[in-house]
C-alpha positions in Angstrom: -52.3 5.7 106.3 -53.2 7.1 103.2 -50.1 7.8 101.9 -48.5 7.6 98.1 -45.0 7.2 97.8 -42.6 6.1 94.7 -39.3 4.5 94.4 -36.5 3.9 91.7 -36.2 0.1 91.2 -33.1 -0.9 89.8 -31.2 -4.1 88.7 -28.5 -4.7 85.7 -30.3 -7.4 84.3 -33.5 -8.5 84.9 -36.0 -11.3 83.0 -40.0 -11.1 83.5 -40.4 -14.3 81.7 -43.4 -14.8 79.0 -45.1 -18.0 80.6 -46.3 -18.6 76.8 -42.8 -18.4 75.4 -40.2 -21.2 75.7 -39.0 -22.8 72.1 -36.7 -21.5 71.3 -36.3 -18.5 73.1 -37.4 -17.7 76.7 -38.9 -13.7 76.0 -39.2 -11.2 78.8 -42.0 -8.4 79.5 -40.4 -5.0 79.1 -42.1 -3.7 81.5 -42.4 -4.7 85.1 -46.0 -5.6 85.7 -47.9 -5.5 89.6 -47.4 -9.5 90.2 -43.8 -9.6 90.2 -44.0 -6.1 91.9 -46.0 -7.3 94.8 -43.2 -10.3 94.5 -40.6 -7.9 94.9 -42.7 -6.0 97.9 -43.1 -9.5 99.5 -39.4 -10.0 99.3 -38.8 -6.9 101.5 -40.9 -7.4 103.6 -40.3 -10.6 104.5 -43.5 -13.0 103.1 -43.2 -16.8 101.5 -44.0 -17.3 98.1 -44.9 -19.6 96.4 -43.6 -22.6 97.6 -45.3 -25.8 95.6 -47.7 -26.2 92.7 -51.0 -25.3 93.0 -53.2 -28.2 93.3 -55.4 -29.6 90.8 -58.9 -31.0 90.9 -59.4 -34.7 90.7 -62.8 -34.9 88.2 -63.1 -32.6 85.7 -65.6 -29.4 86.3 -65.5 -29.5 90.5 -64.6 -26.5 92.1 -61.8 -26.6 94.3 -63.5 -26.4 97.8 -61.8 -23.4 100.8 -59.3 -25.6 101.8 -57.7 -26.5 98.3 -58.0 -23.0 97.0 -55.9 -21.4 99.9 -53.3 -23.6 98.8 -52.8 -21.9 95.8 -52.5 -18.3 97.0 -49.2 -17.4 97.9 -48.8 -15.1 101.0 -47.6 -12.3 99.6 -50.0 -12.2 97.3 -53.1 -12.7 99.4 -51.4 -9.9 101.7 -50.2 -7.9 99.0 -52.6 -7.7 96.4 -54.7 -4.9 97.2 -52.5 -2.5 97.2 -52.5 0.3 94.2 -49.6 0.7 92.1 -48.8 2.6 89.0 -45.7 2.2 87.2 -43.2 4.3 84.8 -40.3 3.0 82.7 -37.5 5.5 83.3 -33.9 6.1 82.4 -31.3 7.8 84.4 -28.0 9.6 83.1 -25.8 10.5 85.7 -28.4 10.6 88.0 -30.5 12.7 86.3 -34.1 11.3 84.2 -33.8 11.1 80.3 -37.3 12.9 79.5 -37.2 11.5 75.8 -37.0 7.7 77.2 -39.5 5.9 75.5 -39.7 3.1 78.0 -38.5 0.5 75.7 -35.7 -1.1 77.6 -32.4 -2.6 75.8 -32.3 -6.5 75.6 -29.8 -9.2 74.5 -30.0 -12.7 74.8 -28.4 -15.4 76.3 -27.2 -18.9 76.0 -26.2 -21.5 79.0 -26.9 -25.2 80.4 -28.9 -25.8 82.8 -27.5 -28.8 84.7 -30.5 -29.4 86.7 -31.0 -33.1 87.4 -35.0 -32.8 87.0 -34.6 -30.8 83.6 -32.1 -33.0 81.6 -34.5 -36.4 81.7 -35.0 -37.7 78.8 -36.6 -41.3 77.6 -32.9 -41.4 76.1 -30.9 -41.0 78.8 -28.8 -38.3 80.3 -28.6 -35.1 78.2 -27.8 -31.8 79.0 -30.7 -28.4 78.3 -29.5 -25.0 77.0 -31.5 -22.8 77.6 -32.0 -19.4 75.3 -33.2 -16.7 77.0 -34.1 -13.1 76.5 -33.4 -10.2 79.3 -33.9 -6.6 80.3 -30.4 -4.3 80.2 -30.0 -2.3 83.1 -34.0 -1.7 83.6 -34.8 1.0 86.0 -38.8 1.4 87.1 -40.3 4.5 89.5 -42.7 2.2 91.2 -45.4 4.5 93.3 -47.4 2.7 95.6 -50.8 3.6 97.7 -51.3 2.8 101.3 -54.6 3.3 101.5 -55.2 0.7 104.8 -53.4 0.8 108.3 -52.1 -2.2 109.1 -49.2 -4.3 109.8 -48.3 -5.9 106.9 -48.4 -2.1 105.1 -46.6 -0.5 107.8 -43.8 -2.7 107.2 -43.5 -2.6 103.8 -43.8 1.8 103.9 -40.9 2.1 106.7 -38.8 -1.0 105.0 -38.7 1.2 101.5 -38.4 4.5 103.1 -35.4 2.6 105.5 -33.8 0.9 102.6 -34.2 -2.5 104.2 -35.1 -5.7 103.3 -36.4 -9.2 104.4 -35.0 -11.2 101.4 -32.8 -10.4 98.9 -35.7 -9.3 95.9 -34.9 -9.6 92.3 -36.4 -8.8 89.3 -37.5 -12.1 87.9 -34.2 -14.3 88.4 -32.9 -14.8 91.9 -29.0 -13.8 90.2 -31.0 -10.6 89.1 -30.8 -8.8 91.8 -32.8 -5.6 92.6 -32.4 -2.9 94.6 -34.2 1.1 95.3 -33.4 4.5 95.3 -34.6 8.0 95.7 -37.8 7.7 98.2 -40.5 10.1 97.9 -44.1 10.6 99.2 -46.2 13.0 97.7 -49.2 14.8 98.3 -52.4 14.0 95.7 -55.8 13.7 94.4 -58.0 12.3 92.2 -57.5 13.0 88.5 -60.7 13.8 86.2 -60.2 14.8 82.9 -61.2 18.6 82.6 -61.6 20.8 79.6 -57.8 20.4 78.6 -55.7 17.6 77.1 -54.0 16.1 79.7 -50.3 13.4 79.7 -50.3 10.3 81.6 -46.7 10.1 83.3 -47.2 6.0 83.9 -48.3 3.3 81.8 -52.2 2.7 81.9 -54.9 0.6 81.4 -55.7 1.1 78.0 -59.5 0.8 77.9 -59.9 2.2 74.3 -58.3 3.0 71.3 -55.6 5.3 72.1 -54.6 6.2 68.6 -57.6 8.6 67.7 -57.3 10.2 71.2 -54.1 11.3 71.2 -54.1 15.0 70.7 -51.3 16.0 68.1 -48.7 18.8 69.5 -48.6 22.1 67.6 -45.1 22.2 68.0 -42.1 19.6 68.7 -38.8 20.8 70.8 -35.7 19.5 68.4 -34.7 16.8 69.2 -37.3 14.9 71.4 -39.9 12.2 69.4 -43.4 11.4 70.4 -43.9 7.9 71.4 -45.9 4.9 71.9 -45.4 1.9 73.3 -48.0 -1.2 73.7 -47.5 -4.3 75.8 -50.1 -6.9 77.1 -49.4 -7.6 80.8 -50.6 -9.7 83.8 -52.3 -7.8 86.2 -53.3 -10.8 88.8 -53.5 -14.1 89.1 -56.6 -16.1 88.8 -57.2 -17.6 91.8 -58.6 -20.8 91.0 -56.5 -21.4 87.8 -53.1 -19.6 89.1 -52.4 -18.1 85.8 -51.9 -14.3 85.3 -54.3 -12.4 84.0 -53.7 -9.7 81.2 -54.7 -6.4 80.8 -54.3 -4.0 77.9 -51.2 -1.6 79.0 -50.0 1.5 76.8 -47.4 3.9 77.7 -47.0 7.3 75.4 -45.9 10.7 75.9 -48.5 12.1 73.2 -51.2 14.2 75.2 -55.0 12.5 75.4 -58.1 14.0 74.6 -60.0 15.1 77.8 -63.1 13.0 76.0 -60.4 10.1 76.7 -62.2 7.6 79.1 -60.1 5.7 81.9 -60.2 5.6 85.5 -58.5 5.3 88.9 -56.0 8.5 87.9 -53.9 10.5 91.0 -52.4 14.0 90.2 -49.2 14.8 92.3 -49.8 18.1 93.7 -46.6 18.5 95.2 -44.9 18.1 91.6 -44.3 20.8 89.1 -45.8 20.3 86.8 -48.3 18.0 88.5 -47.6 14.5 87.0 -50.9 12.1 86.5 -50.4 8.2 87.0 -52.7 5.5 87.1 -53.2 3.3 89.9 -54.5 -0.4 89.3 
């Protein structure tokens, strides 16, 4: 296929729960990360998710055999994990993107009762679990997808995204935070290699080295615009043996970067004026 497309994913609320926080508040990632995006795509194309906890070896240090290993990987992840994607947080005002948006979404906390029976089993008897969690308010992400292989699942996903059709209801972290999308676009593109001039990356990107020392200061600033630099440690996939997130440090900034800054997997959107540069990971 070798096609690069983008859609704008919207939700009224979202909770991309950080697995290492639960007391006293469940915290959320700010950015949409790749495993969550692939989960949304899996719902759109009709693939199954995680249906049971991954098996554990009874003997310490023993590797899972092939049969056990296959049970740990959800069908959607196995089918879509090689997709190259990119994410750009955006903010829209009257349908128009705000160019000065710094990528940091508004958040609030909600407290509610979890009345599910297994969540309220205590040695002292029945109780009620009170949950406080952080949620994103009106998050919007421009998601780029590179379809570089020709197979049936990729074709179904491509068609469903283009036709705004879905098999299962996609959601942003929790099934009450439903997701929809619009603004389908297909791009001409080519690999980008830094040349003699500084460049700007329009998506989040993996921070291979310090960004602050490689930024190029603007000779002037347009009145009302402020430069920003946002960092977040995000999941990029799963350790398929432990079925835990694998993390990489990401950055999002409107600063120009020095041509000496080392970064890979950059692509230039050739039919966008001015040309935008994104990283696919």
